[in-house]
RODO-2510 file (C-alpha; in nm, 4 decimals, decimal comma):
residues 351
     n   res          X          Y          Z
     1     x     4,5241     9,7847    11,8150
     2     x     4,8024     9,7842    12,0104
     3     x     4,9818     9,4480    12,0273
     4     x     5,2666     9,3814    12,2039
     5     x     5,4609     8,9982    12,0680
     6     x     5,7185     8,7992    12,2947
     7     x     5,9107     8,6578    12,0692
     8     x     6,3080     8,6169    11,9542
     9     x     6,3817     8,8271    11,7279
    10     x     6,7197     8,9817    11,5161
    11     x     6,8204     8,6366    11,5417
    12     x     6,8829     8,3745    11,3358
    13     x     6,5910     8,1774    11,3767
    14     x     6,3083     8,0823    11,2157
    15     x     6,0491     8,1941    11,5219
    16     x     6,2169     8,5703    11,4687
    17     x     6,1761     8,5330    11,0853
    18     x     5,7690     8,4836    11,1618
    19     x     5,7235     8,7269    11,4094
    20     x     5,9301     8,9879    11,2078
    21     x     5,6850     8,9589    10,8849
    22     x     5,3619     8,9136    11,0824
    23     x     5,4697     9,2099    11,3169
    24     x     5,5543     9,4464    10,9840
    25     x     5,2360     9,3249    10,8063
    26     x     4,9883     9,4329    11,1092
    27     x     5,2009     9,7376    11,1203
    28     x     5,1626     9,8668    10,7828
    29     x     4,7514     9,7331    10,8969
    30     x     4,7743    10,0501    11,1123
    31     x     4,8266     9,8390    11,3767
    32     x     5,0862     9,9555    11,6650
    33     x     5,3237     9,6880    11,6974
    34     x     5,5724     9,6045    11,9828
    35     x     5,8332     9,3490    12,0448
    36     x     5,9153     9,1963    12,3959
    37     x     6,2030     8,9587    12,2845
    38     x     6,5596     8,8136    12,3876
    39     x     6,8960     8,8857    12,5263
    40     x     7,1231     8,8637    12,3318
    41     x     7,0070     9,0478    12,0121
    42     x     7,2568     8,9033    11,6890
    43     x     7,4289     9,1674    11,5300
    44     x     7,1780     9,1035    11,2268
    45     x     7,2117     9,4806    11,0554
    46     x     6,9944     9,3635    10,7635
    47     x     6,7296     9,2758    10,9379
    48     x     6,6418     9,6095    11,0514
    49     x     6,2832     9,6796    11,1514
    50     x     6,0386     9,9815    11,2335
    51     x     5,9615     9,7875    11,4766
    52     x     5,9989     9,8674    11,8249
    53     x     6,1874     9,6240    12,0593
    54     x     6,2387     9,5843    12,3881
    55     x     6,5070     9,2570    12,5616
    56     x     6,2743     9,0900    12,7897
    57     x     6,4081     8,7492    12,8587
    58     x     6,7406     8,5270    12,7825
    59     x     6,6637     8,1664    12,5640
    60     x     6,7304     7,8214    12,6928
    61     x     7,1094     7,8782    12,5983
    62     x     7,1391     8,1549    12,8678
    63     x     6,8235     8,0151    13,1155
    64     x     7,0607     8,0410    13,3984
    65     x     7,0227     8,4645    13,3814
    66     x     6,6072     8,4797    13,3653
    67     x     6,3714     8,7144    13,2226
    68     x     6,3030     9,0897    13,3273
    69     x     5,9695     9,0595    13,4749
    70     x     5,9083     9,4008    13,5708
    71     x     6,0737     9,6286    13,2991
    72     x     5,8111     9,3928    13,0297
    73     x     5,5546     9,5216    13,2749
    74     x     5,6646     9,8344    13,2539
    75     x     5,6764     9,8726    12,8948
    76     x     5,3156     9,7236    12,8585
    77     x     5,1800     9,9833    13,0553
    78     x     5,3682    10,2326    12,9183
    79     x     5,2464    10,1196    12,5523
    80     x     4,8695    10,0643    12,6810
    81     x     4,9223     9,7422    12,4850
    82     x     4,5608     9,5615    12,4393
    83     x     4,6890     9,2134    12,3721
    84     x     5,0279     9,0157    12,4282
    85     x     5,0781     8,7432    12,1239
    86     x     5,3327     8,4860    12,2712
    87     x     5,5366     8,3045    11,9821
    88     x     5,6139     7,9478    12,1206
    89     x     5,8846     7,7231    12,0097
    90     x     5,9175     7,4478    12,3139
    91     x     6,3050     7,5438    12,3048
    92     x     6,3051     7,8942    12,3116
    93     x     6,1647     7,9136    12,6609
    94     x     6,3547     7,7996    12,9623
    95     x     6,1815     7,7168    13,2885
    96     x     6,2211     8,0482    13,4569
    97     x     6,0429     8,1925    13,1793
    98     x     5,7300     7,9967    13,2071
    99     x     5,7465     8,0497    13,5683
   100     x     5,7283     8,4417    13,5279
   101     x     5,5133     8,4576    13,2823
   102     x     5,1889     8,4888    13,4270
   103     x     5,2576     8,8188    13,5760
   104     x     5,2643     8,9851    13,2305
   105     x     4,8991     8,7670    13,1503
   106     x     4,7468     8,9503    13,4695
   107     x     4,5486     9,2244    13,3352
   108     x     4,6089     9,1777    12,9669
   109     x     4,4437     8,8838    12,7201
   110     x     4,7555     8,6769    12,6621
   111     x     4,7222     8,4416    12,3062
   112     x     4,9540     8,1830    12,1760
   113     x     5,1036     8,0353    11,8581
   114     x     5,2044     7,6936    11,8534
   115     x     5,4682     7,6691    11,6300
   116     x     5,5350     7,2666    11,7371
   117     x     5,2891     7,0429    11,9768
   118     x     5,5912     6,9983    12,1974
   119     x     5,4871     7,1103    12,5223
   120     x     5,6669     7,0325    12,8275
   121     x     5,4529     6,9431    13,1639
   122     x     5,4640     7,3314    13,3203
   123     x     5,3918     7,4704    13,0587
   124     x     5,0993     7,7504    13,1180
   125     x     4,8089     7,6804    12,9769
   126     x     4,5613     7,8366    13,2140
   127     x     4,7370     8,1964    13,1176
   128     x     4,6649     8,1332    12,7739
   129     x     4,2677     8,2770    12,6403
   130     x     4,3266     8,1417    12,2961
   131     x     4,5821     8,0062    12,0550
   132     x     4,7176     7,9837    11,7173
   133     x     4,7858     7,7126    11,5073
   134     x     4,9596     7,6739    11,1606
   135     x     4,7495     7,3233    11,1113
   136     x     4,4953     7,1170    11,2883
   137     x     4,7533     6,8196    11,3360
   138     x     4,8972     7,0860    11,5781
   139     x     4,5619     7,1475    11,7325
   140     x     4,4894     6,7972    11,7629
   141     x     4,8233     6,7013    11,9194
   142     x     4,7871     6,9554    12,1906
   143     x     4,4479     6,8822    12,3140
   144     x     4,3841     7,2494    12,3071
   145     x     3,9852     7,3543    12,4353
   146     x     3,9637     7,6717    12,4263
   147     x     3,9227     7,9398    12,1339
   148     x     4,1370     7,8943    11,8700
   149     x     4,2585     7,9972    11,4856
   150     x     4,4209     7,7967    11,2194
   151     x     4,5933     8,0115    11,0105
   152     x     4,9020     7,8678    10,7525
   153     x     5,2429     8,0259    10,7650
   154     x     5,1761     8,3618    10,5622
   155     x     5,3741     8,3673    10,1631
   156     x     5,4655     8,7014    10,0814
   157     x     5,2948     8,8816     9,8011
   158     x     5,6226     8,9324     9,5475
   159     x     5,6201     9,0653     9,2124
   160     x     5,7310     8,8043     8,9536
   161     x     6,0409     8,9435     8,7892
   162     x     6,2056     8,8102     8,4874
   163     x     6,4438     8,5221     8,5621
   164     x     6,7442     8,7034     8,3254
   165     x     6,6938     9,0225     8,4790
   166     x     6,7893     8,8445     8,8273
   167     x     7,0577     8,6106     8,6397
   168     x     7,2502     8,9332     8,5190
   169     x     7,2414     9,0549     8,8861
   170     x     7,3871     8,7629     9,0340
   171     x     7,6336     8,7671     8,7263
   172     x     7,5051     8,3929     8,6826
   173     x     7,5304     8,2719     8,2916
   174     x     7,3775     7,9147     8,2825
   175     x     7,0315     7,8494     8,1320
   176     x     6,9087     7,6273     8,3710
   177     x     6,9131     7,6658     8,7550
   178     x     6,7870     7,5076     9,0568
   179     x     6,7936     7,6415     9,4320
   180     x     6,7423     7,5137     9,7823
   181     x     6,6884     7,7131    10,1065
   182     x     6,6081     7,6744    10,4435
   183     x     6,7941     7,5442    10,7607
   184     x     7,0045     7,3053    10,5887
   185     x     6,7308     7,0188    10,5771
   186     x     6,7646     7,0168    10,1893
   187     x     6,9565     6,6661    10,1469
   188     x     7,2037     6,8653     9,9177
   189     x     7,4231     6,5452     9,8331
   190     x     7,0984     6,3735     9,7050
   191     x     7,0453     6,6592     9,4986
   192     x     7,4014     6,7142     9,4003
   193     x     7,3473     6,3050     9,2684
   194     x     7,0943     6,4358     9,0441
   195     x     7,2833     6,7049     8,8884
   196     x     7,5815     6,4658     8,8006
   197     x     7,2699     6,2301     8,5995
   198     x     7,1404     6,5270     8,4647
   199     x     7,4873     6,7105     8,3465
   200     x     7,5158     6,5202     8,0113
   201     x     7,1732     6,6490     7,8967
   202     x     7,2288     7,0405     8,0526
   203     x     7,5907     7,0830     8,0562
   204     x     7,5211     7,4219     8,2160
   205     x     7,3334     7,3276     8,5199
   206     x     7,3570     7,5017     8,8479
   207     x     7,2492     7,4382     9,1851
   208     x     7,2282     7,7467     9,4459
   209     x     7,2270     7,6053     9,7733
   210     x     7,1159     7,8740    10,0857
   211     x     7,1627     7,7115    10,4040
   212     x     7,4076     7,7425    10,7092
   213     x     7,7887     7,5989    10,7079
   214     x     7,7224     7,2685    10,9101
   215     x     7,4770     7,1157    10,6824
   216     x     7,6456     7,2146    10,3610
   217     x     7,9992     7,1458    10,4412
   218     x     8,0347     6,8460    10,2753
   219     x     7,8548     6,9441     9,9512
   220     x     8,2005     7,1418     9,7512
   221     x     8,3955     6,8272     9,8584
   222     x     8,0886     6,5861     9,6932
   223     x     8,1131     6,8593     9,4101
   224     x     8,4495     6,8260     9,3200
   225     x     8,4615     6,4388     9,3623
   226     x     8,2237     6,4616     9,0751
   227     x     8,2963     6,7232     8,8420
   228     x     8,0734     6,9482     8,9409
   229     x     8,2411     7,2509     9,1204
   230     x     8,1834     7,4994     8,8316
   231     x     7,8135     7,3386     8,8640
   232     x     7,7677     7,4730     9,2568
   233     x     7,6773     7,8218     9,4315
   234     x     7,7304     7,8163     9,7984
   235     x     7,5454     8,0409    10,0287
   236     x     7,5948     8,0011    10,4044
   237     x     7,5871     8,3939    10,5062
   238     x     7,1738     8,4029    10,6215
   239     x     7,1024     8,6043    10,3586
   240     x     6,8107     8,9194    10,4335
   241     x     6,4930     8,7951    10,2060
   242     x     6,5639     9,0396     9,9393
   243     x     6,8817     8,8738     9,8086
   244     x     6,7140     8,5604     9,9105
   245     x     6,4390     8,6693     9,6679
   246     x     6,6981     8,7336     9,3763
   247     x     6,8310     8,4011     9,4557
   248     x     6,4672     8,2372     9,3940
   249     x     6,3583     8,4501     9,0996
   250     x     6,6755     8,3531     8,9294
   251     x     6,5807     7,9448     8,9499
   252     x     6,3781     7,7703     8,7111
   253     x     6,2993     7,5775     8,9725
   254     x     6,3271     7,5207     9,3897
   255     x     6,3731     7,1480     9,5439
   256     x     6,3286     7,1420     9,9127
   257     x     6,4396     6,7500     9,9081
   258     x     6,3731     6,6741    10,3121
   259     x     6,4116     6,3373    10,4670
   260     x     6,1437     6,2554    10,7247
   261     x     6,3102     6,3710    11,0216
   262     x     6,0530     6,6275    11,1249
   263     x     5,7848     6,5743    11,4513
   264     x     5,4234     6,5821    11,3516
   265     x     5,2543     6,8841    11,3601
   266     x     5,5847     7,1465    11,2509
   267     x     5,5064     7,3312    10,9153
   268     x     5,8104     7,4462    10,6815
   269     x     5,7923     7,8346    10,6499
   270     x     6,1492     7,7837    10,4014
   271     x     5,8544     7,6172    10,1294
   272     x     5,6545     7,9715    10,1824
   273     x     5,9072     8,1945    10,0426
   274     x     5,9547     7,8789     9,7650
   275     x     5,6012     7,9346     9,6903
   276     x     5,5802     8,3027     9,7082
   277     x     5,9238     8,3014     9,4385
   278     x     5,6473     8,1953     9,1608
   279     x     5,9172     7,9396     9,0770
   280     x     5,8065     7,5305     9,0516
   281     x     5,8848     7,3904     9,3818
   282     x     6,0019     7,0687     9,4195
   283     x     5,9167     6,9132     9,7625
   284     x     5,8839     6,5874     9,9225
   285     x     5,6414     6,3768    10,0985
   286     x     5,6895     6,4421    10,4523
   287     x     5,5177     6,5387    10,7467
   288     x     5,6931     6,8457    10,7136
   289     x     5,5000     6,8742    10,3944
   290     x     5,1637     6,7618    10,5086
   291     x     4,9824     7,0456    10,4915
   292     x     5,0583     7,1140    10,1523
   293     x     4,9102     6,9650     9,8134
   294     x     5,0173     6,6738     9,6886
   295     x     5,0591     6,7349     9,3433
   296     x     5,3839     6,9751     9,4437
   297     x     5,5327     6,6670     9,6137
   298     x     5,7885     6,3355     9,5209
   299     x     5,8395     6,0761     9,7064
   300     x     6,2366     6,0866     9,9056
   301     x     6,5479     5,8550     9,8040
   302     x     6,2572     5,6965     9,5244
   303     x     6,5404     5,6152     9,2782
   304     x     6,5916     5,8433     9,0097
   305     x     6,2699     6,0208     9,0673
   306     x     6,4367     6,3609     9,1915
   307     x     6,5883     6,3707     8,8369
   308     x     6,2778     6,2686     8,6662
   309     x     6,0722     6,5466     8,8398
   310     x     6,3754     6,8223     8,7292
   311     x     6,3575     6,6752     8,3804
   312     x     5,9785     6,7209     8,3446
   313     x     6,0213     7,1318     8,4500
   314     x     6,2486     7,1823     8,1947
   315     x     6,1109     7,0199     7,8957
   316     x     5,6732     6,9808     8,0042
   317     x     5,4847     7,3060     8,0048
   318     x     5,1608     7,2271     8,1026
   319     x     5,3213     7,0324     8,4124
   320     x     5,5141     7,3519     8,4845
   321     x     5,2055     7,5816     8,4452
   322     x     4,9957     7,3051     8,6646
   323     x     5,2341     7,3410     8,9543
   324     x     5,2157     7,7312     8,9421
   325     x     4,8226     7,7267     8,9412
   326     x     4,8558     7,5619     9,2156
   327     x     5,1594     7,8035     9,4219
   328     x     4,9366     8,1149     9,2848
   329     x     4,6069     7,9288     9,4530
   330     x     4,8628     7,9433     9,7973
   331     x     4,9352     8,2782     9,7545
   332     x     4,6082     8,4013     9,7124
   333     x     4,4739     8,2512    10,0078
   334     x     4,7644     8,2724    10,2307
   335     x     4,9389     8,5784    10,1737
   336     x     5,0809     8,8201    10,4807
   337     x     4,7760     9,0835    10,4625
   338     x     4,5188     8,7846    10,4650
   339     x     4,6672     8,5661    10,7237
   340     x     4,7234     8,9427    10,9356
   341     x     4,3737     9,0074    10,9104
   342     x     4,2653     8,7089    11,0387
   343     x     4,4844     8,7487    11,3191
   344     x     4,3246     9,0899    11,3948
   345     x     3,9731     8,9353    11,3892
   346     x     4,0990     8,6978    11,6176
   347     x     4,2804     8,9438    11,8658
   348     x     3,9320     9,1090    11,8648
   349     x     3,7504     8,8502    12,0288
   350     x     3,9372     8,8963    12,3675
   351     x     3,9352     9,2366    12,3989
***
């Protein structure tokens, strides 16, 4: 099958990362994949991929520059594309794009993944023959009445490597390690406060915080005030997946301590990376985590609950195993290969 994705690409963007993992898995399954993507492309050499890409549109940040419809049509014809898969998130695609997208769907079936339910009035529903949703909440909020697929965000199939090996590689000597990653949604300061309360019991406790600069700029100051600078590693470099995997698997547990800020119908991709690392995750009972099992969750900002869960996972082997069993079941059901195969079955309905 010959598949064209419309998506952000080689950008510091969760949609770009999602597209990359799905496209590469489809390619591994023997399908031909191309990306019709955004101008300008970020200089991210560690995001190199074997997938061919062709700049097509300017995002909402450059909306006055429009879209190259004629170039896209030429590529679609040249590559003999069977189906177009549009990765949609509300802020990426401005009015000029939405008004022009009809032209690329005149002869080739177009389906769309809705990564959130925030559709503008001018969204061209009629040209989308089918839709993919990560959870039923998004489906219900959009009110879709055409063919659809529920396909949760994929989870990587990673080998479970020894923590000691990764800690040696990263020059980490601590025996008690936590990690957080994502778009800066974790309340890092609350996690640091829990560390401050645990330091007497675990003097070597270490927190690895991975996130964009604006979201973590206050952590260092807080750590300095609490005497925790030696208990903190910060990485704000937007690391590639291999380095993220090293950080995660060097940890004893992975903390996604999110406040309830997200709209309904949006799911967390970052948590899937934590699950894939085969280390227990700590997540909060908020909208962004609604599609994940309740037994992985604690209540955000409930006094000392985060501290107690960290202690339990350090000391209670039964709880540690129970959490990992839940996560392994998620990996078995929603690994990228299974998710990609579900997409292929769905594509075939329109060809």
